Backbone as CSV, one residue per row, in Angstrom:
resi,resn,N_x,N_y,N_z,CA_x,CA_y,CA_z,C_x,C_y,C_z
1,MET,31.648,-41.310,25.988,31.315,-40.096,25.841,30.075,-39.484,26.282
2,VAL,29.825,-38.415,27.153,28.762,-38.237,27.947,27.768,-38.216,27.513
3,ALA,27.363,-38.006,25.909,26.061,-38.381,25.398,25.639,-39.661,25.541
4,GLN,26.487,-40.388,24.932,25.957,-41.876,25.281,25.714,-42.661,26.457
5,ARG,26.264,-41.866,27.388,26.281,-42.301,28.987,24.417,-41.945,29.312
6,TYR,24.156,-40.901,28.939,22.803,-40.531,29.207,22.075,-40.512,28.125
7,ALA,22.388,-40.993,27.165,21.110,-41.072,25.820,19.855,-42.086,26.423
8,HIS,19.738,-42.869,27.670,18.546,-43.460,27.926,17.563,-42.579,28.876
9,ILE,18.103,-41.354,29.084,16.777,-40.316,29.813,15.932,-39.967,28.723
10,PRO,14.936,-39.559,29.166,14.072,-39.022,27.808,14.239,-37.624,27.726
11,GLY,14.160,-37.280,26.666,14.661,-35.961,26.629,15.599,-35.399,26.514
12,TRP,16.964,-36.081,26.751,18.349,-35.812,27.088,18.933,-35.572,25.704
13,GLY,19.609,-34.292,25.386,20.094,-33.784,24.277,19.111,-32.734,23.752
14,SER,18.046,-32.176,24.172,17.220,-31.272,23.641,17.896,-29.958,23.682
15,ASP,18.666,-29.976,24.445,19.517,-28.455,24.259,20.777,-28.472,23.709
16,LEU,20.843,-29.633,22.848,22.570,-29.455,21.808,22.021,-28.670,20.837
17,PRO,23.213,-28.482,20.011,23.263,-27.513,19.130,22.155,-28.140,17.835
18,ARG,21.492,-27.145,17.611,20.522,-27.580,16.152,20.781,-28.662,15.602
19,GLU,21.745,-28.869,14.641,22.353,-29.511,13.687,22.601,-30.963,14.234
20,ASN,22.618,-31.180,15.741,23.078,-32.384,16.312,21.781,-32.964,16.805
21,ARG,20.298,-32.252,16.751,19.465,-32.786,17.194,18.812,-33.917,16.311
22,PRO,18.398,-35.034,17.127,17.695,-36.182,16.175,16.346,-35.653,15.663
23,ALA,15.658,-34.242,15.745,14.396,-33.867,15.112,14.217,-32.821,14.440
24,VAL,15.362,-32.076,14.094,15.804,-31.089,13.571,14.990,-31.432,12.131
25,PRO,15.073,-32.210,11.351,13.994,-32.522,10.132,12.949,-31.744,9.887
26,MET,12.616,-32.627,11.166,10.870,-32.692,11.850,10.570,-31.417,12.308
27,GLU,11.626,-30.718,12.827,10.856,-29.144,13.685,10.744,-28.279,12.254
28,ARG,9.588,-27.495,12.911,9.397,-26.581,11.950,8.359,-25.447,12.960
29,THR,8.372,-24.313,12.481,7.646,-23.284,13.172,6.295,-23.262,12.315
30,PRO,5.135,-23.704,12.626,3.665,-23.908,12.014,3.442,-22.366,11.696
31,PRO,3.317,-22.202,10.065,3.344,-20.927,9.502,1.912,-20.206,10.050
32,ARG,2.109,-19.101,10.161,1.153,-18.020,10.561,-0.183,-18.158,9.859
33,LEU,-1.211,-18.207,10.183,-2.474,-18.541,9.154,-3.076,-17.146,9.221
34,ASP,-2.450,-16.376,8.155,-2.979,-15.141,7.808,-4.438,-15.348,6.502
35,VAL,-5.539,-15.254,7.185,-6.432,-15.402,6.443,-7.586,-13.913,6.149
36,PRO,-7.418,-13.110,5.029,-8.102,-11.886,5.046,-9.568,-12.238,5.204
37,TRP,-10.392,-11.590,6.025,-11.669,-11.792,5.847,-12.289,-11.425,4.659
38,SER,-13.207,-11.956,3.672,-13.864,-11.477,2.618,-15.204,-11.090,3.108
39,ASP,-15.767,-12.339,4.149,-17.040,-12.122,4.653,-16.877,-12.290,6.200
40,PRO,-16.609,-11.602,7.163,-16.307,-11.536,8.678,-17.543,-12.450,9.338
41,PRO,-17.264,-13.099,10.202,-18.576,-13.570,10.747,-19.235,-12.387,11.340
42,PRO,-21.012,-12.609,11.875,-21.643,-11.601,11.903,-21.098,-11.114,13.815
43,GLN,-21.407,-10.069,13.969,-21.456,-9.765,15.401,-22.310,-9.985,16.219
44,GLN,-22.098,-10.567,17.210,-23.350,-11.201,18.489,-24.260,-10.067,18.810
45,PRO,-25.283,-10.442,18.688,-26.361,-9.271,19.261,-25.849,-8.850,21.121
46,MET,-26.217,-7.853,21.450,-25.459,-7.352,22.548,-26.816,-7.278,23.863
47,THR,-27.383,-8.130,24.034,-28.710,-8.412,24.867,-28.676,-7.859,26.397
48,VAL,-27.289,-7.871,26.692,-26.949,-7.312,28.350,-25.644,-6.489,28.036
49,GLU,-25.575,-5.677,29.139,-24.205,-5.042,29.116,-23.132,-5.572,29.332
50,VAL,-21.943,-5.292,28.281,-20.819,-6.230,28.042,-19.582,-5.114,28.231
51,LEU,-18.383,-5.151,29.278,-17.637,-4.470,29.208,-16.579,-4.561,28.483
52,LYS,-15.735,-3.617,27.894,-15.075,-3.792,27.141,-13.448,-2.825,27.428
53,SER,-12.473,-3.060,26.988,-11.196,-2.406,27.397,-10.966,-1.066,26.945
54,VAL,-10.410,-0.207,27.202,-10.059,0.979,26.512,-8.982,0.817,25.597
55,GLU,-8.572,0.046,25.722,-7.631,-0.342,24.255,-8.387,-0.719,23.015
56,ARG,-9.587,-1.222,22.932,-9.971,-1.957,22.193,-10.942,-1.249,21.422
57,PRO,-11.229,-0.690,20.253,-12.083,0.275,19.774,-13.241,-0.252,19.727
58,VAL,-13.444,-1.821,19.386,-14.921,-2.350,19.447,-14.808,-3.924,20.420
59,HIS,-15.769,-4.097,20.169,-16.283,-5.158,21.251,-15.809,-6.453,20.246
60,SER,-15.330,-7.284,20.604,-15.363,-8.712,20.119,-16.629,-9.456,19.693
61,ARG,-16.251,-10.062,18.853,-17.356,-10.446,17.795,-18.136,-11.412,18.758
62,THR,-17.506,-12.289,19.413,-18.370,-12.931,20.364,-18.088,-12.797,22.027
63,PHE,-18.643,-12.966,23.026,-18.742,-12.752,24.266,-19.618,-13.592,25.217
64,GLY,-19.325,-13.142,26.523,-20.069,-14.296,27.210,-21.212,-13.117,27.889
65,THR,-22.296,-13.346,27.698,-23.517,-12.896,28.121,-24.077,-13.742,29.840
66,ARG,-23.261,-14.443,29.997,-24.220,-15.240,31.313,-23.942,-14.499,32.454
67,LEU,-23.044,-13.745,32.671,-23.392,-12.975,34.390,-22.931,-11.655,33.922
68,PRO,-24.208,-11.057,33.508,-23.439,-9.361,33.533,-23.101,-8.857,34.987
69,PRO,-22.439,-7.911,34.655,-22.176,-7.285,36.158,-23.145,-6.468,36.538
70,LYS,-23.807,-6.561,37.986,-24.582,-6.025,38.418,-24.169,-5.653,40.024
71,GLY,-24.797,-4.753,40.912,-24.453,-4.721,42.112,-23.526,-4.192,42.222
72,LEU,-22.686,-3.991,43.901,-21.793,-3.022,44.006,-20.612,-3.924,43.084
73,SER,-20.164,-5.218,42.685,-19.262,-5.947,41.847,-19.243,-5.130,40.848
74,GLY,-20.441,-4.846,40.328,-20.550,-4.357,38.949,-20.122,-3.112,38.652
75,ALA,-20.564,-2.118,39.529,-19.516,-0.878,39.926,-18.203,-0.756,39.671
76,ILE,-17.965,-1.945,40.290,-16.107,-1.682,40.728,-15.411,-2.121,39.012
77,ARG,-16.161,-3.364,38.712,-15.860,-3.659,37.445,-16.020,-2.803,36.445
78,ARG,-17.144,-1.808,36.412,-17.301,-0.672,35.442,-15.863,0.234,35.576
79,ALA,-15.542,0.736,36.714,-14.716,1.378,37.155,-13.190,0.765,36.920
80,ALA,-13.291,-0.501,36.824,-11.673,-1.007,36.537,-11.586,-1.147,34.971
81,PHE,-13.028,-1.134,34.091,-12.455,-1.272,32.808,-12.601,0.484,32.187
82,ARG,-12.472,1.505,32.695,-12.184,2.671,32.786,-10.856,2.904,32.486
83,ARG,-10.018,1.818,33.321,-8.356,2.002,33.309,-7.951,0.948,32.225
84,SER,-6.577,1.586,31.877,-5.820,1.125,31.187,-5.718,-0.690,31.833
85,GLU,-5.589,-1.747,30.877,-5.279,-2.855,31.094,-3.468,-2.923,31.870
86,ASN,-2.986,-1.831,31.050,-1.436,-1.897,31.695,-1.460,-1.536,33.163
87,ASP,-2.180,-0.580,33.500,-2.499,-0.501,34.689,-3.083,-1.468,35.858
88,VAL,-2.143,-1.605,36.866,-2.201,-2.837,38.104,-3.819,-2.538,38.762
89,GLY,-3.743,-1.207,38.683,-5.123,-0.760,39.370,-6.347,-1.524,38.918
90,HIS,-6.507,-1.816,37.502,-7.416,-2.387,36.730,-7.831,-3.675,37.120
91,TRP,-6.199,-4.655,37.514,-6.547,-5.823,37.799,-7.004,-6.463,39.404
92,LEU,-6.347,-5.369,39.955,-6.633,-5.275,41.453,-7.932,-4.999,41.834
93,MET,-8.643,-3.889,40.625,-9.753,-3.782,41.244,-10.881,-5.298,41.046
94,LEU,-10.422,-5.756,39.288,-11.343,-6.728,39.048,-11.216,-7.926,40.232
95,VAL,-10.154,-8.289,40.776,-10.140,-9.182,41.823,-10.818,-8.721,43.308
96,ALA,-11.003,-7.112,43.458,-11.905,-7.015,44.437,-13.298,-7.228,43.876
97,ALA,-13.294,-7.026,42.832,-14.929,-7.192,42.080,-15.265,-8.722,42.496
98,ASP,-14.300,-9.316,42.302,-14.666,-11.170,42.058,-14.925,-11.501,43.701
99,ARG,-14.378,-10.720,44.886,-14.493,-11.190,45.906,-15.578,-10.424,46.654
100,VAL,-15.899,-9.347,46.102,-17.400,-8.829,46.679,-18.577,-9.474,45.822
101,ASN,-18.278,-9.992,44.512,-19.365,-10.672,44.164,-19.561,-12.155,45.062
102,VAL,-18.519,-12.477,45.384,-18.901,-14.039,45.887,-19.782,-13.381,47.417
103,VAL,-19.457,-12.282,48.498,-19.870,-12.174,49.248,-21.588,-11.633,48.880
104,GLU,-21.925,-10.628,47.636,-23.233,-10.793,47.178,-23.610,-12.017,46.566
105,GLY,-23.420,-12.829,46.532,-23.932,-14.166,46.167,-24.376,-15.212,47.547
106,LEU,-23.461,-14.707,48.796,-23.656,-15.698,50.119,-24.853,-14.630,50.594
107,CYS,-24.996,-13.529,50.395,-26.415,-12.550,50.770,-27.467,-13.053,49.949
108,GLU,-27.363,-13.130,48.946,-28.412,-13.720,47.876,-28.877,-14.762,48.476
109,ASP,-28.101,-15.949,48.654,-28.776,-17.301,49.067,-29.453,-17.006,50.635
110,VAL,-29.000,-16.017,51.624,-29.662,-16.057,52.828,-30.764,-15.377,52.595
111,ARG,-30.766,-14.613,51.558,-32.365,-13.764,51.126,-33.215,-14.954,50.298
112,ARG,-32.789,-15.654,49.455,-33.721,-16.466,49.183,-33.724,-17.514,50.108
113,SER,-33.217,-18.358,50.949,-33.473,-19.278,51.701,-32.771,-19.181,53.013
114,PRO,-33.526,-18.722,54.228,-33.160,-18.558,55.416,-32.792,-19.713,56.142
115,GLY,-32.945,-21.066,55.808,-32.538,-22.583,56.230,-31.488,-22.354,55.970
116,LYS,-30.952,-21.917,54.814,-29.382,-22.244,54.551,-28.945,-21.442,54.849
117,ALA,-29.105,-19.729,55.343,-28.424,-18.937,56.102,-28.099,-19.594,57.951
118,ALA,-29.009,-20.588,58.212,-29.036,-21.026,59.467,-27.939,-22.070,59.162
119,LEU,-27.699,-22.927,58.218,-26.834,-24.102,58.197,-25.444,-23.187,58.043
120,ALA,-25.633,-22.354,57.326,-24.051,-21.769,56.897,-23.610,-20.952,58.505
121,GLY,-24.637,-20.534,59.034,-24.189,-19.810,60.214,-23.592,-20.683,61.512
122,MET,-23.960,-22.138,61.408,-23.693,-23.129,61.948,-22.304,-23.632,61.504
123,GLY,-22.203,-23.667,60.027,-21.099,-23.942,59.735,-19.686,-23.053,60.131
124,VAL,-20.167,-21.862,60.304,-18.829,-20.815,60.667,-18.614,-20.621,62.022
125,ALA,-19.965,-20.884,62.887,-19.557,-21.398,64.173,-18.510,-22.401,64.340
126,LEU,-18.554,-23.766,64.070,-18.182,-24.617,63.850,-16.647,-24.227,63.520
127,LEU,-16.416,-23.409,62.293,-15.371,-23.354,62.174,-14.582,-22.556,63.117
128,ALA,-15.423,-21.697,63.618,-14.167,-20.655,64.355,-14.005,-21.321,65.928
129,TRP,-14.804,-22.174,65.851,-14.489,-23.393,67.245,-13.403,-24.046,66.991
130,TRP,-13.080,-24.519,65.900,-12.196,-25.663,65.364,-11.365,-24.679,65.538
131,LEU,-10.902,-23.317,65.044,-9.641,-22.775,64.724,-9.512,-21.872,65.945
132,LEU,-10.157,-21.536,67.124,-10.052,-21.091,68.300,-9.988,-22.173,69.139
133,ARG,-9.883,-23.504,69.188,-9.905,-24.422,70.396,-8.019,-24.483,70.710
134,ASP,-8.288,-24.904,71.750,-6.694,-25.052,72.098,-6.157,-26.227,71.908
């Protein structure tokens, strides 16, 4: 029989009918944990601007505050969060904001340390030479 010939292969037979699977007695779907909150956790204090989806009526109880939106990338993020999450423009604007944030970070590095700017310029020149060489 075919099943016996391939039984040595790990995972073989996992697509068999349910009654022929060896793990059926142990298979179960974990029950959903429906715990009604008698005392919900407290809301995290909002010390910085936190963007919220238009589909959600309130902020979640916890959120990240490490990098609040700022500069041009923050403006793009604010515009993105005025759109629905179903809109592809929402996600494209967030991706664009990430790219703009990278450029803002590089400009901030150059502003803080001109020595790093010189090294970065040399690295870019070296990369351009390597890509354009014959």
